C-alpha positions as a LaTeX table, in Angstrom:
\begin{tabular}{lrrr}
\hline
Residue & $x$ (\AA) & $y$ (\AA) & $z$ (\AA) \\
\hline
Met1 & $-47.95$ & 47.54 & 18.91 \\
Ser2 & $-44.75$ & 48.53 & 20.66 \\
Gln3 & $-41.92$ & 49.72 & 18.47 \\
Val4 & $-38.48$ & 48.14 & 18.68 \\
Gln5 & $-35.70$ & 50.64 & 19.17 \\
Leu6 & $-32.72$ & 49.90 & 16.88 \\
Asn7 & $-29.25$ & 51.20 & 17.58 \\
Gln8 & $-26.35$ & 51.74 & 15.21 \\
Ser9 & $-24.41$ & 48.97 & 16.96 \\
Asp10 & $-27.02$ & 46.43 & 15.84 \\
Phe11 & $-25.79$ & 46.80 & 12.26 \\
Glu12 & $-22.08$ & 46.40 & 12.96 \\
Pro13 & $-20.44$ & 43.07 & 11.93 \\
Leu14 & $-19.70$ & 40.59 & 14.65 \\
Gln15 & $-16.14$ & 40.06 & 15.76 \\
Val16 & $-15.23$ & 36.49 & 14.81 \\
Asp17 & $-12.23$ & 34.59 & 16.09 \\
His18 & $-10.37$ & 33.28 & 13.01 \\
Ser19 & $-9.54$ & 29.96 & 14.67 \\
Glu20 & $-13.21$ & 29.44 & 15.48 \\
Ala21 & $-14.17$ & 30.46 & 11.94 \\
Glu22 & $-11.98$ & 27.71 & 10.52 \\
Lys23 & $-13.67$ & 25.18 & 12.76 \\
Ile24 & $-17.09$ & 26.37 & 11.63 \\
Ala25 & $-16.14$ & 26.35 & 7.96 \\
Gly26 & $-14.72$ & 22.84 & 8.25 \\
Glu27 & $-11.61$ & 21.34 & 6.70 \\
Ser28 & $-11.46$ & 21.31 & 2.92 \\
Thr29 & $-11.26$ & 17.85 & 1.40 \\
Ser30 & $-10.51$ & 16.33 & $-1.97$ \\
Tyr31 & $-12.42$ & 13.66 & $-3.86$ \\
Trp32 & $-9.87$ & 10.97 & $-2.97$ \\
Lys33 & $-9.55$ & 12.07 & 0.65 \\
Asp34 & $-13.30$ & 12.01 & 1.05 \\
Gly35 & $-13.45$ & 8.64 & $-0.71$ \\
Trp36 & $-10.83$ & 7.19 & 1.65 \\
Arg37 & $-12.77$ & 8.54 & 4.64 \\
Arg38 & $-15.93$ & 6.85 & 3.40 \\
Phe39 & $-14.08$ & 3.62 & 2.63 \\
Arg40 & $-12.64$ & 3.47 & 6.16 \\
Lys41 & $-16.14$ & 3.64 & 7.59 \\
Asn42 & $-16.98$ & 0.39 & 5.79 \\
Lys43 & $-15.72$ & $-2.09$ & 8.39 \\
Leu44 & $-16.42$ & $-5.07$ & 6.17 \\
Ala45 & $-14.30$ & $-3.62$ & 3.34 \\
Ile46 & $-11.45$ & $-2.85$ & 5.75 \\
Phe47 & $-11.66$ & $-6.44$ & 7.01 \\
Gly48 & $-11.42$ & $-7.58$ & 3.37 \\
Val49 & $-8.23$ & $-5.54$ & 2.92 \\
Phe50 & $-6.84$ & $-7.09$ & 6.10 \\
Ile51 & $-7.59$ & $-10.61$ & 4.79 \\
Ile52 & $-5.85$ & $-9.94$ & 1.45 \\
Ile53 & $-2.79$ & $-8.53$ & 3.23 \\
Ile54 & $-2.56$ & $-11.58$ & 5.49 \\
Leu55 & $-2.94$ & $-13.96$ & 2.53 \\
Gly56 & $-0.26$ & $-12.05$ & 0.63 \\
Ile57 & 2.18 & $-12.27$ & 3.55 \\
Leu58 & 1.50 & $-15.97$ & 4.10 \\
Ser59 & 2.05 & $-16.70$ & 0.42 \\
Phe60 & 5.69 & $-15.72$ & 0.96 \\
Ile61 & 6.38 & $-16.97$ & 4.49 \\
Gly62 & 3.91 & $-19.86$ & 4.81 \\
Gly63 & 6.12 & $-22.41$ & 3.07 \\
Pro64 & 9.38 & $-21.57$ & 4.90 \\
Ile65 & 7.78 & $-21.55$ & 8.36 \\
Ser66 & 6.36 & $-25.03$ & 7.77 \\
Gly67 & 9.82 & $-26.45$ & 7.14 \\
Gln68 & 8.38 & $-28.64$ & 4.37 \\
Asn69 & 8.97 & $-28.76$ & 0.61 \\
Tyr70 & 5.97 & $-28.08$ & $-1.56$ \\
Tyr71 & 6.97 & $-30.43$ & $-4.41$ \\
Gln72 & 8.97 & $-33.22$ & $-2.79$ \\
Asn73 & 7.20 & $-36.60$ & $-2.97$ \\
Asp74 & 7.10 & $-38.88$ & 0.08 \\
Leu75 & 4.87 & $-41.84$ & $-0.71$ \\
Met76 & 5.48 & $-43.37$ & 2.71 \\
Asn77 & 3.60 & $-40.42$ & 4.25 \\
Ala78 & 0.86 & $-40.06$ & 1.63 \\
Asn79 & $-2.68$ & $-39.04$ & 2.63 \\
Gln80 & $-1.87$ & $-38.26$ & 6.24 \\
Ser81 & $-4.40$ & $-36.27$ & 8.24 \\
Pro82 & $-3.43$ & $-32.86$ & 9.71 \\
Ser83 & $-0.91$ & $-33.26$ & 12.51 \\
Ala84 & 1.83 & $-31.41$ & 14.35 \\
Glu85 & 4.30 & $-32.35$ & 11.60 \\
His86 & 1.99 & $-31.68$ & 8.65 \\
Trp87 & $-0.40$ & $-28.92$ & 9.73 \\
Phe88 & $-2.81$ & $-29.37$ & 6.80 \\
Gly89 & $-1.95$ & $-33.04$ & 6.21 \\
Thr90 & $-0.37$ & $-34.53$ & 3.08 \\
Asp91 & $-1.69$ & $-35.28$ & $-0.41$ \\
Asn92 & $-1.69$ & $-38.53$ & $-2.39$ \\
Leu93 & 2.02 & $-38.11$ & $-3.18$ \\
Gly94 & 2.99 & $-37.32$ & 0.40 \\
Arg95 & 3.54 & $-33.62$ & $-0.26$ \\
Asp96 & 2.83 & $-31.20$ & 2.58 \\
Val97 & $-0.56$ & $-29.54$ & 1.96 \\
Phe98 & 0.27 & $-26.53$ & 4.15 \\
Ala99 & 3.41 & $-25.68$ & 2.15 \\
Arg100 & 1.59 & $-26.28$ & $-1.14$ \\
Thr101 & $-1.37$ & $-24.16$ & $-0.03$ \\
Trp102 & 0.79 & $-21.08$ & 0.46 \\
Tyr103 & 2.90 & $-21.72$ & $-2.60$ \\
Gly104 & $-0.38$ & $-22.08$ & $-4.46$ \\
Ala105 & $-1.54$ & $-18.79$ & $-2.96$ \\
Lys106 & 1.45 & $-17.08$ & $-4.54$ \\
Ile107 & 0.63 & $-18.53$ & $-7.98$ \\
Ser108 & $-3.14$ & $-17.88$ & $-7.75$ \\
Leu109 & $-2.71$ & $-14.30$ & $-6.53$ \\
Phe110 & $-0.07$ & $-13.65$ & $-9.19$ \\
Ile111 & $-2.42$ & $-14.89$ & $-11.92$ \\
Gly112 & $-5.28$ & $-12.76$ & $-10.60$ \\
Leu113 & $-3.20$ & $-9.60$ & $-10.22$ \\
Met114 & $-1.33$ & $-9.95$ & $-13.51$ \\
Ala115 & $-4.46$ & $-10.73$ & $-15.53$ \\
Ala116 & $-6.22$ & $-7.74$ & $-13.97$ \\
Phe117 & $-3.21$ & $-5.50$ & $-14.66$ \\
Ile118 & $-3.10$ & $-6.46$ & $-18.36$ \\
Asp119 & $-6.86$ & $-5.92$ & $-18.61$ \\
Leu120 & $-6.33$ & $-2.52$ & $-17.00$ \\
Val121 & $-3.62$ & $-1.38$ & $-19.42$ \\
Ile122 & $-5.35$ & $-2.55$ & $-22.61$ \\
Gly123 & $-8.82$ & $-1.51$ & $-21.48$ \\
Val124 & $-7.83$ & 1.99 & $-20.37$ \\
Ile125 & $-5.89$ & 2.74 & $-23.56$ \\
Trp126 & $-8.58$ & 1.31 & $-25.85$ \\
Gly127 & $-11.48$ & 2.92 & $-24.03$ \\
Ala128 & $-9.76$ & 6.30 & $-23.66$ \\
Ile129 & $-8.96$ & 6.55 & $-27.38$ \\
Ala130 & $-12.45$ & 5.45 & $-28.44$ \\
Gly131 & $-14.21$ & 7.77 & $-26.02$ \\
Phe132 & $-11.98$ & 10.77 & $-26.67$ \\
Phe133 & $-12.08$ & 10.81 & $-30.47$ \\
Gly134 & $-15.62$ & 9.46 & $-30.91$ \\
Gly135 & $-17.14$ & 9.31 & $-34.39$ \\
Lys136 & $-15.75$ & 6.72 & $-36.78$ \\
Val137 & $-12.81$ & 5.92 & $-34.52$ \\
Asp138 & $-15.15$ & 5.06 & $-31.68$ \\
Glu139 & $-17.47$ & 3.12 & $-33.97$ \\
Tyr140 & $-14.75$ & 0.93 & $-35.47$ \\
Met141 & $-12.96$ & 0.31 & $-32.17$ \\
Met142 & $-16.11$ & $-0.61$ & $-30.27$ \\
Arg143 & $-17.36$ & $-2.85$ & $-33.10$ \\
Ile144 & $-14.12$ & $-4.82$ & $-32.77$ \\
Ala145 & $-14.70$ & $-5.02$ & $-29.02$ \\
Asp146 & $-18.30$ & $-6.11$ & $-29.55$ \\
Ile147 & $-17.23$ & $-8.90$ & $-31.92$ \\
Leu148 & $-14.71$ & $-10.21$ & $-29.40$ \\
Tyr149 & $-17.24$ & $-9.86$ & $-26.58$ \\
Gly150 & $-19.75$ & $-11.91$ & $-28.56$ \\
Val151 & $-17.49$ & $-14.96$ & $-28.36$ \\
Pro152 & $-17.97$ & $-16.82$ & $-25.04$ \\
Tyr153 & $-15.13$ & $-15.90$ & $-22.70$ \\
Leu154 & $-14.43$ & $-19.40$ & $-21.37$ \\
Leu155 & $-14.56$ & $-20.86$ & $-24.88$ \\
Val156 & $-11.80$ & $-18.48$ & $-26.00$ \\
Val157 & $-9.68$ & $-19.26$ & $-22.95$ \\
Ile158 & $-10.08$ & $-23.03$ & $-23.32$ \\
Leu159 & $-9.34$ & $-22.91$ & $-27.05$ \\
Leu160 & $-6.14$ & $-20.92$ & $-26.53$ \\
Met161 & $-5.02$ & $-23.21$ & $-23.71$ \\
Val162 & $-5.45$ & $-26.20$ & $-26.03$ \\
Ile163 & $-3.66$ & $-24.57$ & $-28.98$ \\
Leu164 & $-0.79$ & $-22.82$ & $-27.18$ \\
Pro165 & 1.92 & $-24.53$ & $-25.10$ \\
Gln166 & 0.71 & $-25.01$ & $-21.55$ \\
Gly167 & 2.29 & $-22.62$ & $-19.08$ \\
Leu168 & 1.68 & $-19.89$ & $-16.54$ \\
Trp169 & 1.96 & $-16.99$ & $-19.01$ \\
Thr170 & $-0.12$ & $-18.84$ & $-21.58$ \\
Leu171 & $-2.89$ & $-19.02$ & $-18.99$ \\
Ile172 & $-2.64$ & $-15.30$ & $-18.21$ \\
Ile173 & $-2.60$ & $-14.29$ & $-21.89$ \\
Ala174 & $-5.57$ & $-16.55$ & $-22.64$ \\
Met175 & $-7.61$ & $-14.89$ & $-19.88$ \\
Thr176 & $-6.80$ & $-11.37$ & $-21.09$ \\
Ile177 & $-7.56$ & $-11.85$ & $-24.82$ \\
Thr178 & $-11.13$ & $-10.67$ & $-24.23$ \\
Gly179 & $-10.97$ & $-9.84$ & $-20.50$ \\
Trp180 & $-10.12$ & $-6.18$ & $-21.14$ \\
Ile181 & $-13.36$ & $-5.37$ & $-22.96$ \\
Asn182 & $-15.40$ & $-4.58$ & $-19.85$ \\
Met183 & $-12.72$ & $-2.17$ & $-18.65$ \\
Ala184 & $-12.61$ & $-0.52$ & $-22.09$ \\
Arg185 & $-16.36$ & 0.05 & $-22.11$ \\
Ile186 & $-16.33$ & 1.63 & $-18.66$ \\
Val187 & $-13.42$ & 3.96 & $-19.52$ \\
Arg188 & $-15.00$ & 4.90 & $-22.86$ \\
Gly189 & $-18.27$ & 5.88 & $-21.21$ \\
Gln190 & $-16.52$ & 7.97 & $-18.55$ \\
Val191 & $-14.26$ & 9.73 & $-21.07$ \\
Met192 & $-17.18$ & 10.57 & $-23.36$ \\
Gln193 & $-18.92$ & 12.26 & $-20.43$ \\
Leu194 & $-15.86$ & 14.25 & $-19.39$ \\
Arg195 & $-14.40$ & 15.33 & $-22.74$ \\
Ser196 & $-16.76$ & 18.32 & $-23.03$ \\
Glu197 & $-16.02$ & 19.64 & $-19.53$ \\
Glu198 & $-14.71$ & 23.18 & $-19.22$ \\
Tyr199 & $-11.33$ & 22.21 & $-17.82$ \\
Val200 & $-10.72$ & 19.98 & $-20.87$ \\
Met201 & $-11.66$ & 22.81 & $-23.23$ \\
Ala202 & $-9.38$ & 25.17 & $-21.33$ \\
Ser203 & $-6.45$ & 22.76 & $-21.57$ \\
Arg204 & $-7.07$ & 22.30 & $-25.28$ \\
Ser205 & $-7.11$ & 26.07 & $-25.82$ \\
Leu206 & $-3.72$ & 26.28 & $-24.08$ \\
Gly207 & $-2.25$ & 23.86 & $-26.60$ \\
Ala208 & $-2.43$ & 20.55 & $-24.72$ \\
Ser209 & $-1.97$ & 17.53 & $-27.00$ \\
Asn210 & $-4.57$ & 14.82 & $-27.35$ \\
Thr211 & $-2.36$ & 12.38 & $-25.44$ \\
Arg212 & $-1.98$ & 14.84 & $-22.57$ \\
Leu213 & $-5.70$ & 15.55 & $-22.52$ \\
Met214 & $-6.54$ & 11.85 & $-22.38$ \\
Phe215 & $-4.01$ & 10.61 & $-19.83$ \\
Lys216 & $-3.39$ & 13.77 & $-17.82$ \\
His217 & $-6.90$ & 15.16 & $-17.47$ \\
Leu218 & $-9.50$ & 12.57 & $-18.49$ \\
Val219 & $-8.27$ & 9.15 & $-17.37$ \\
Pro220 & $-7.27$ & 10.34 & $-13.84$ \\
Asn221 & $-10.83$ & 11.56 & $-13.37$ \\
Thr222 & $-12.17$ & 8.08 & $-14.18$ \\
Leu223 & $-10.01$ & 6.28 & $-11.61$ \\
Gly224 & $-12.96$ & 5.62 & $-9.31$ \\
Pro225 & $-14.82$ & 3.26 & $-11.70$ \\
Ile226 & $-11.49$ & 1.89 & $-12.95$ \\
Leu227 & $-10.35$ & 0.84 & $-9.46$ \\
Val228 & $-13.72$ & $-0.71$ & $-8.66$ \\
Thr229 & $-13.66$ & $-2.72$ & $-11.89$ \\
Leu230 & $-10.04$ & $-3.74$ & $-11.30$ \\
Thr231 & $-10.82$ & $-4.99$ & $-7.81$ \\
Leu232 & $-13.66$ & $-7.15$ & $-9.11$ \\
Thr233 & $-11.55$ & $-8.49$ & $-12.01$ \\
Ile234 & $-8.98$ & $-10.14$ & $-9.73$ \\
Pro235 & $-11.30$ & $-12.72$ & $-8.11$ \\
Asn236 & $-12.80$ & $-13.51$ & $-11.52$ \\
Ala237 & $-9.32$ & $-14.39$ & $-12.83$ \\
Ile238 & $-8.58$ & $-16.55$ & $-9.77$ \\
Phe239 & $-11.85$ & $-18.43$ & $-10.23$ \\
Thr240 & $-11.20$ & $-18.89$ & $-13.96$ \\
Glu241 & $-7.81$ & $-20.45$ & $-13.22$ \\
Ala242 & $-9.41$ & $-22.81$ & $-10.71$ \\
Phe243 & $-12.06$ & $-23.81$ & $-13.25$ \\
Leu244 & $-9.44$ & $-24.48$ & $-15.93$ \\
Ser245 & $-7.53$ & $-26.64$ & $-13.47$ \\
Tyr246 & $-10.56$ & $-28.92$ & $-13.18$ \\
Leu247 & $-10.33$ & $-29.37$ & $-16.95$ \\
Gly248 & $-6.63$ & $-30.18$ & $-16.76$ \\
Leu249 & $-5.68$ & $-26.83$ & $-18.33$ \\
Gly250 & $-4.28$ & $-25.11$ & $-15.26$ \\
Val251 & $-0.68$ & $-24.35$ & $-14.37$ \\
Pro252 & 1.68 & $-27.23$ & $-15.26$ \\
Ala253 & 3.47 & $-29.37$ & $-12.67$ \\
Pro254 & 5.52 & $-28.97$ & $-10.55$ \\
Leu255 & 3.85 & $-25.56$ & $-10.11$ \\
Ala256 & 0.91 & $-25.57$ & $-7.75$ \\
Ser257 & $-2.08$ & $-23.26$ & $-7.44$ \\
Trp258 & $-5.24$ & $-23.44$ & $-5.39$ \\
Gly259 & $-7.00$ & $-24.59$ & $-8.56$ \\
Thr260 & $-4.62$ & $-27.47$ & $-9.30$ \\
Met261 & $-4.65$ & $-28.53$ & $-5.65$ \\
Ser262 & $-8.45$ & $-28.63$ & $-5.66$ \\
Ser263 & $-8.46$ & $-30.59$ & $-8.89$ \\
Asp264 & $-5.95$ & $-33.13$ & $-7.57$ \\
Ala265 & $-7.88$ & $-33.58$ & $-4.32$ \\
Leu266 & $-11.31$ & $-34.05$ & $-5.88$ \\
Pro267 & $-11.00$ & $-37.83$ & $-6.62$ \\
Ala268 & $-10.16$ & $-38.52$ & $-2.96$ \\
Leu269 & $-12.83$ & $-36.22$ & $-1.52$ \\
Gln270 & $-14.76$ & $-39.03$ & 0.14 \\
Tyr271 & $-11.74$ & $-40.36$ & 2.05 \\
Tyr272 & $-9.48$ & $-37.32$ & 2.48 \\
Pro273 & $-11.73$ & $-34.23$ & 2.44 \\
Phe274 & $-9.06$ & $-32.05$ & 4.09 \\
Gln275 & $-7.04$ & $-32.11$ & 0.85 \\
Leu276 & $-9.82$ & $-30.24$ & $-0.94$ \\
Phe277 & $-11.04$ & $-28.17$ & 1.99 \\
Phe278 & $-8.01$ & $-25.93$ & 2.44 \\
Pro279 & $-7.41$ & $-24.76$ & $-1.17$ \\
Ala280 & $-11.16$ & $-24.45$ & $-1.82$ \\
Phe281 & $-11.62$ & $-22.48$ & 1.39 \\
Phe282 & $-8.90$ & $-19.98$ & 0.48 \\
Ile283 & $-10.27$ & $-19.57$ & $-3.06$ \\
Cys284 & $-13.66$ & $-18.67$ & $-1.59$ \\
Leu285 & $-12.14$ & $-16.42$ & 1.09 \\
Thr286 & $-10.02$ & $-14.52$ & $-1.44$ \\
Met287 & $-12.90$ & $-14.02$ & $-3.86$ \\
Leu288 & $-15.18$ & $-12.85$ & $-1.06$ \\
Ala289 & $-12.55$ & $-10.43$ & 0.29 \\
Phe290 & $-11.92$ & $-8.84$ & $-3.12$ \\
Asn291 & $-15.65$ & $-8.56$ & $-3.82$ \\
Val292 & $-16.22$ & $-6.88$ & $-0.47$ \\
Ile293 & $-13.36$ & $-4.46$ & $-1.17$ \\
Gly294 & $-14.81$ & $-3.71$ & $-4.60$ \\
Asp295 & $-18.24$ & $-2.99$ & $-3.15$ \\
Gly296 & $-16.67$ & $-0.74$ & $-0.52$ \\
Met297 & $-14.70$ & 1.18 & $-3.14$ \\
Arg298 & $-17.80$ & 1.55 & $-5.31$ \\
Asp299 & $-19.75$ & 3.07 & $-2.42$ \\
Ala300 & $-16.85$ & 5.36 & $-1.54$ \\
Leu301 & $-15.82$ & 6.55 & $-5.02$ \\
Asp302 & $-18.80$ & 6.25 & $-7.34$ \\
Pro303 & $-20.71$ & 9.57 & $-7.33$ \\
Lys304 & $-23.96$ & 7.79 & $-8.23$ \\
Val305 & $-24.08$ & 5.86 & $-4.97$ \\
Arg306 & $-22.19$ & 8.15 & $-2.61$ \\
Lys307 & $-24.35$ & 9.46 & 0.21 \\
\hline
\end{tabular}
């Protein structure tokens, strides 16, 4: 066999251009930056965000651009089909369906967002305390949650709507009495996994208080599952309001929501289907958009499913 002649220069380090080295090493990225990059690749989720933004804008400008009043009765023009004057037609009281659809969008989106926000606040605080302290504190707090969870959700909401004075905030409060429990369970599970991490122990050794440990170090590291759950809670609240409207327990007149509009239009479905089509269509579209966004966020932020 022939021998390979080695020179001293063969063992000298290569000269590397620093600019090229940075390109080879790649740009450093954070969890949220990487999550946003993954989310943007989900075209369906981005389309869902676009739909929600458009619906939000139209909920504020849709009524004014129509030039019609959402609550003014005009019996002489009742049950008119869509036309140049009334783009979505009129209802049985002669009210413009287009104006009412976008005013209803404002009410329905407000109910969904506010109910989800209250669920977020209560659920995060409850779950963080239970998961952080564990032991008897966790046992007692989660037993209370389990008892409330054992009562059918819709039964609680309907009962409260019957007992309490009917109103927009009554509806929101009724939906959040037990709606926060799912959020609390998710936060509790995440906090229990993270509380023994080294960075938490280090912060504790430096004198960090329990409140600081929970809401400065633990809860921010559970934001991925929290945001996914929050996104999926909003369409559930919108659907619940629509269901209650069919029972006559929705928002009181003269307020309008997609649920109350659908309920009012149901008796005339055979003769004036357009009165039900538009609010029902936007309920379905909104729920689908939020669900798609939630699925996209789950794939982007949940470590268990990230590729």
